[in-house]
C-alpha positions as CSV (number, residue, x, y, z in Angstrom):
1,M,60.7,-8.3,-73.6
2,P,60.9,-11.4,-71.5
3,R,63.6,-13.9,-72.4
4,L,62.8,-17.5,-73.5
5,K,64.5,-20.7,-72.5
6,K,63.8,-24.2,-73.7
7,I,64.2,-26.9,-71.2
8,M,63.1,-27.9,-67.7
9,K,65.5,-27.2,-64.9
10,Y,66.1,-29.5,-61.9
11,N,67.1,-28.4,-58.4
12,K,68.4,-30.2,-55.4
13,L,65.9,-30.4,-52.7
14,G,67.4,-29.2,-49.4
15,E,70.0,-31.6,-48.0
16,S,68.5,-34.6,-49.8
17,D,69.8,-36.4,-52.9
18,L,66.5,-35.6,-54.8
19,S,66.9,-33.6,-58.0
20,V,63.3,-32.2,-58.6
21,S,61.9,-30.5,-61.6
22,E,61.3,-26.7,-61.2
23,I,57.7,-27.5,-61.9
24,C,55.8,-30.0,-59.6
25,L,52.4,-31.3,-60.6
26,G,49.9,-30.8,-57.8
27,T,47.0,-33.2,-57.8
28,M,44.3,-32.0,-55.4
29,T,41.7,-31.9,-58.2
30,F,42.0,-35.6,-58.9
31,G,39.0,-37.4,-57.7
32,Q,36.7,-34.4,-57.5
33,Q,37.0,-32.2,-60.6
34,N,39.2,-34.7,-62.6
35,S,38.4,-38.3,-63.4
36,V,41.0,-41.1,-63.3
37,E,41.5,-40.8,-67.0
38,D,41.9,-37.0,-66.7
39,A,44.5,-37.7,-64.0
40,K,46.5,-40.1,-66.2
41,S,46.5,-37.7,-69.1
42,Q,47.8,-34.9,-66.9
43,L,50.5,-37.1,-65.4
44,D,51.6,-38.4,-68.8
45,Y,51.7,-34.9,-70.3
46,A,53.7,-33.6,-67.3
47,V,56.3,-36.4,-67.7
48,S,56.6,-35.7,-71.4
49,C,57.5,-32.1,-70.5
50,G,60.3,-33.2,-68.1
51,V,58.3,-33.0,-64.9
52,N,59.6,-35.7,-62.5
53,F,58.0,-34.4,-59.3
54,F,54.4,-35.0,-58.2
55,D,52.7,-33.8,-55.0
56,T,49.6,-35.3,-53.3
57,A,48.1,-35.8,-49.8
58,E,46.0,-38.3,-47.9
59,V,43.3,-35.6,-47.6
60,Y,43.0,-34.9,-51.3
61,P,40.9,-34.2,-53.3
62,V,40.0,-30.8,-52.0
63,P,37.5,-30.0,-50.6
64,L,37.5,-33.3,-48.8
65,G,34.6,-35.5,-47.8
66,K,34.4,-38.9,-46.2
67,E,33.3,-40.4,-49.5
68,T,36.3,-39.0,-51.5
69,Y,39.0,-39.5,-48.9
70,G,42.1,-41.0,-50.5
71,K,40.8,-40.9,-54.1
72,T,43.6,-38.7,-55.4
73,E,46.2,-41.1,-54.1
74,E,44.2,-44.0,-55.6
75,Y,44.2,-42.3,-59.0
76,I,47.9,-41.7,-58.9
77,G,48.4,-45.3,-57.9
78,H,46.6,-46.5,-61.0
79,W,49.1,-44.5,-63.1
80,L,52.2,-45.0,-61.0
81,V,52.1,-48.8,-61.1
82,K,52.9,-48.6,-64.8
83,Q,55.8,-46.2,-64.5
84,Q,59.5,-46.7,-63.9
85,R,59.3,-45.9,-60.2
86,D,62.8,-44.7,-59.7
87,K,62.2,-42.0,-62.4
88,I,59.3,-40.5,-60.4
89,I,59.8,-38.3,-57.3
90,L,56.5,-38.7,-55.3
91,A,55.5,-36.5,-52.4
92,T,52.5,-37.0,-50.1
93,K,51.3,-35.7,-46.8
94,V,50.0,-36.9,-43.4
95,A,47.1,-34.8,-42.0
96,G,47.6,-33.1,-38.7
97,P,44.9,-32.5,-36.0
98,T,41.7,-30.9,-37.2
99,P,38.0,-30.9,-36.2
100,R,37.1,-30.8,-39.9
101,F,37.5,-34.6,-40.4
102,P,36.0,-36.3,-37.3
103,W,35.9,-39.6,-39.3
104,L,39.7,-39.6,-40.1
105,R,41.3,-42.0,-37.7
106,G,38.6,-41.4,-35.2
107,G,39.3,-37.6,-35.2
108,K,42.5,-38.2,-33.3
109,N,45.0,-37.8,-36.1
110,K,47.9,-36.3,-34.2
111,I,51.4,-36.6,-35.5
112,D,52.2,-39.6,-33.2
113,A,53.4,-43.1,-33.9
114,S,50.1,-44.9,-34.3
115,N,48.5,-42.2,-36.5
116,V,51.5,-41.6,-38.8
117,K,52.2,-45.3,-39.3
118,E,48.5,-46.0,-40.1
119,A,48.5,-43.0,-42.5
120,I,51.7,-44.0,-44.3
121,D,50.6,-47.6,-44.7
122,N,47.3,-46.6,-46.2
123,S,48.9,-44.1,-48.5
124,L,51.4,-46.7,-49.8
125,K,48.5,-49.1,-50.5
126,R,46.5,-46.5,-52.4
127,L,49.6,-45.3,-54.3
128,Q,50.6,-48.9,-55.2
129,T,54.2,-48.3,-54.2
130,D,56.4,-49.4,-51.3
131,Y,58.1,-46.1,-50.6
132,I,57.4,-42.3,-50.6
133,D,60.3,-40.0,-51.7
134,L,59.1,-37.1,-49.6
135,Y,56.6,-37.4,-46.7
136,Q,55.3,-34.1,-45.4
137,I,53.4,-33.0,-42.3
138,H,50.5,-31.3,-44.0
139,W,50.1,-28.8,-41.2
140,P,51.6,-28.6,-37.7
141,D,50.5,-30.8,-34.9
142,R,50.5,-27.7,-32.6
143,Y,48.3,-24.7,-33.0
144,V,49.3,-22.2,-35.7
145,P,47.1,-19.8,-37.7
146,L,46.4,-21.6,-41.0
147,F,45.3,-20.8,-44.6
148,G,44.9,-17.1,-44.2
149,A,43.6,-17.2,-40.6
150,P,44.1,-14.2,-38.3
151,D,47.3,-13.5,-36.3
152,Y,48.7,-15.9,-33.8
153,D,46.6,-16.1,-30.6
154,P,48.3,-17.8,-27.6
155,S,44.9,-18.6,-26.1
156,Q,44.4,-21.1,-28.9
157,E,47.4,-23.3,-28.0
158,R,46.6,-27.0,-27.5
159,D,48.3,-30.1,-26.3
160,T,50.8,-31.2,-28.9
161,V,53.2,-34.1,-29.7
162,P,56.8,-32.9,-28.9
163,I,58.7,-32.3,-32.1
164,A,61.5,-34.7,-31.0
165,E,58.8,-37.4,-30.7
166,Q,57.5,-36.6,-34.1
167,L,60.9,-36.9,-35.6
168,E,61.4,-40.3,-33.9
169,V,58.3,-41.6,-35.7
170,F,59.7,-40.5,-39.1
171,A,63.1,-41.9,-38.3
172,D,61.4,-45.3,-37.8
173,L,59.7,-45.0,-41.2
174,I,63.0,-44.1,-42.9
175,K,64.7,-47.1,-41.3
176,A,61.8,-49.3,-42.5
177,G,62.3,-48.0,-46.1
178,K,58.8,-46.6,-46.3
179,I,59.9,-43.0,-46.7
180,R,63.1,-41.4,-47.9
181,Y,62.9,-37.8,-46.6
182,L,60.7,-35.7,-44.4
183,G,59.2,-32.3,-45.3
184,L,57.0,-29.7,-43.5
185,S,54.0,-27.8,-44.9
186,N,52.2,-24.6,-43.7
187,E,55.0,-24.1,-41.2
188,T,56.4,-21.1,-39.4
189,P,60.0,-19.9,-38.8
190,W,59.8,-21.1,-35.2
191,G,58.7,-24.6,-36.4
192,V,61.5,-24.9,-39.0
193,C,64.1,-23.9,-36.4
194,E,62.7,-26.3,-33.8
195,F,62.6,-29.3,-36.2
196,S,66.1,-28.5,-37.4
197,H,67.6,-28.1,-34.0
198,A,66.0,-31.2,-32.6
199,A,67.2,-33.3,-35.6
200,K,70.8,-32.0,-35.1
201,E,70.9,-32.5,-31.3
202,L,69.2,-35.9,-31.3
203,N,70.7,-37.3,-34.6
204,L,67.2,-37.6,-36.1
205,P,66.1,-37.0,-39.7
206,K,66.4,-33.4,-40.8
207,V,63.5,-31.8,-42.7
208,V,64.6,-31.1,-46.3
209,S,61.6,-29.0,-47.5
210,I,58.7,-26.8,-46.6
211,Q,55.5,-26.4,-48.7
212,N,54.0,-23.0,-48.1
213,A,52.0,-20.5,-50.2
214,F,53.8,-17.9,-52.2
215,S,52.6,-15.7,-55.1
216,L,52.4,-12.2,-56.4
217,T,49.7,-11.5,-53.9
218,N,51.4,-13.3,-51.0
219,R,55.1,-12.7,-50.5
220,I,55.1,-13.2,-46.8
221,F,57.6,-16.1,-47.1
222,H,60.2,-13.6,-48.3
223,I,59.7,-11.6,-45.1
224,N,59.6,-14.3,-42.4
225,L,60.8,-17.6,-43.7
226,A,63.4,-17.1,-46.4
227,E,66.2,-16.4,-44.0
228,T,65.2,-19.3,-41.8
229,C,65.1,-21.8,-44.7
230,H,68.4,-20.4,-46.1
231,F,70.4,-21.0,-43.0
232,H,68.8,-24.4,-42.3
233,N,69.0,-25.5,-46.0
234,V,65.3,-26.2,-46.3
235,G,63.9,-26.0,-49.9
236,L,60.6,-24.2,-50.6
237,L,57.9,-26.0,-52.6
238,V,55.4,-23.3,-53.5
239,Y,51.7,-24.0,-53.4
240,S,49.0,-21.6,-54.6
241,P,51.4,-19.7,-57.0
242,L,48.3,-18.5,-58.9
243,A,46.5,-17.5,-55.7
244,F,43.8,-20.2,-56.2
245,G,43.4,-19.1,-59.8
246,F,42.8,-15.4,-59.1
247,L,46.1,-14.4,-60.7
248,T,44.9,-15.7,-64.1
249,G,42.5,-12.8,-64.0
250,K,39.5,-15.0,-64.6
251,Y,37.6,-13.7,-61.6
252,L,37.9,-10.0,-62.4
253,N,34.5,-9.9,-64.2
254,G,32.6,-12.4,-62.1
255,I,32.8,-16.1,-61.1
256,P,33.1,-18.4,-64.1
257,E,30.9,-21.5,-64.2
258,N,32.6,-24.7,-63.0
259,S,35.5,-22.7,-61.5
260,R,36.6,-23.8,-58.0
261,I,35.0,-20.7,-56.4
262,A,31.7,-21.5,-58.2
263,L,31.7,-25.1,-57.2
264,F,32.9,-24.9,-53.6
265,K,31.2,-21.9,-51.9
266,G,33.4,-20.3,-49.2
267,F,36.5,-22.3,-50.1
268,G,38.3,-19.2,-51.4
269,S,37.8,-17.1,-48.3
270,R,41.5,-16.7,-48.1
271,Y,41.2,-14.6,-51.2
272,E,38.2,-12.5,-50.3
273,K,40.5,-9.6,-49.2
274,T,40.7,-5.8,-49.7
275,N,42.7,-4.7,-52.7
276,L,43.0,-8.2,-54.2
277,N,41.2,-7.3,-57.5
278,N,43.1,-3.9,-57.7
279,A,46.4,-5.8,-57.5
280,I,45.4,-8.4,-60.0
281,R,44.2,-5.9,-62.5
282,A,47.5,-4.2,-62.3
283,Y,49.4,-7.5,-62.7
284,V,47.3,-8.6,-65.6
285,E,48.0,-5.3,-67.4
286,I,51.8,-5.9,-67.0
287,A,51.5,-9.4,-68.4
288,H,49.5,-8.2,-71.4
289,K,52.0,-5.3,-72.0
290,Y,54.8,-7.9,-72.4
291,S,52.7,-10.4,-74.4
292,L,52.5,-12.9,-71.6
293,T,49.5,-14.6,-70.2
294,P,48.8,-13.6,-66.6
295,A,49.3,-17.1,-65.4
296,Q,52.7,-17.5,-67.1
297,M,53.9,-14.2,-65.7
298,A,52.8,-15.1,-62.2
299,L,54.4,-18.5,-62.3
300,A,57.6,-17.1,-63.8
301,F,57.8,-14.6,-61.0
302,V,57.6,-17.3,-58.4
303,R,60.1,-19.5,-60.1
304,S,62.6,-16.5,-60.3
305,Q,62.9,-16.2,-56.5
306,W,66.2,-17.5,-55.2
307,F,64.6,-19.5,-52.4
308,V,62.1,-21.5,-54.6
309,T,63.1,-25.1,-55.3
310,S,59.9,-26.1,-57.1
311,T,56.6,-24.5,-58.0
312,I,53.5,-26.7,-57.6
313,I,51.0,-26.2,-60.4
314,G,47.5,-27.6,-60.7
315,A,45.0,-27.7,-63.5
316,T,41.6,-29.1,-64.3
317,T,42.2,-29.2,-68.1
318,I,45.1,-30.2,-70.3
319,E,45.0,-26.7,-71.8
320,Q,45.6,-25.1,-68.4
321,L,48.3,-27.6,-67.7
322,K,50.1,-26.8,-71.0
323,E,50.0,-23.1,-70.3
324,N,51.3,-23.5,-66.8
325,I,54.2,-25.8,-67.8
326,D,55.1,-23.5,-70.7
327,S,55.8,-20.9,-68.1
328,V,59.3,-22.5,-67.6
329,K,60.2,-21.0,-71.0
330,V,59.7,-17.4,-69.6
331,E,62.5,-15.6,-67.9
332,L,61.3,-12.2,-66.5
333,N,63.8,-9.3,-67.1
334,D,64.7,-6.5,-64.7
335,E,62.1,-4.2,-66.3
336,I,59.2,-6.5,-65.7
337,I,60.4,-7.3,-62.2
338,A,60.6,-3.6,-61.5
339,E,57.0,-3.0,-62.6
340,I,55.8,-6.0,-60.6
341,N,57.5,-4.6,-57.5
342,E,55.9,-1.2,-58.0
343,I,52.5,-2.9,-57.8
344,H,53.6,-4.8,-54.8
345,T,54.5,-1.5,-53.1
346,Q,51.0,-0.2,-53.8
347,Y,49.1,-3.4,-52.8
348,P,51.4,-5.4,-50.5
349,N,50.4,-9.0,-49.8
350,P,46.6,-8.7,-50.1
351,T,46.2,-12.5,-49.5
352,P,48.7,-13.5,-46.8
């Protein structure tokens, strides 16, 4: 049977002095599926459970529209202003180039000085704080395949801001006291290496974290980024540990009303993949065999990986949030891990 523990654990984030809870509360539903009062309730409950780490982005809630841009940060700001700020570790992100948001900074939101400085000032205002603990590049300025897109295609390369120049912008923000540390998101091994090498050679801020997807159905990080992040001491913040909710098993018999897949057509295309349901059925059976909920087993598996610093969870209800946070009490034993790995061998990475 799985072992139980009782308290939240805290991990050092890369080469920073941040000690972050092993569970991070993600907030991309705030402002779309969750009201400001819902948001405050979730944030309060998370803190009461020992969570000190909260992640957001300027382009939340998801999916983003011009009319909802910044709402998630605004909701957090309403709550944050009443907290003891130095007890909260707050992470947000600056958006990279994309044609999806032509209205965002005139559609020219590259990771350059003018765009980043405008983005951080607006985020600080919405969040009602004067500094961000961890400021992340939401996706690279350069072309890379994103969010389950096909393999890398050199013909898609575009003009990009040199990495050294990007680091200089964040160095200025650190000197100004607006951010404490820099992180990456949706990055590749090449990107992590280039950012790390440039920082060392030019005495610029070193990235301390990477926020990438990892789950029972997407273990690609273990193949191509774990070694890179180990040798560069970059901590992994895991997003989508429940594979957009699929690993709860709730989509095995159709699409529940008011679920994200039901509400936002096409948004889960990353998970419309061969063998996904076969893999999930098998994982759900293992969870039930050991008297675990599928969500708690999936989260416990992610948390058990040596390269994971914090696991980002999200919820639309307090009940979901309680179940997800309670996963910290579960320690998977060797028997369960072995059964999970057998399924992975049969259905490797159906949602990379």
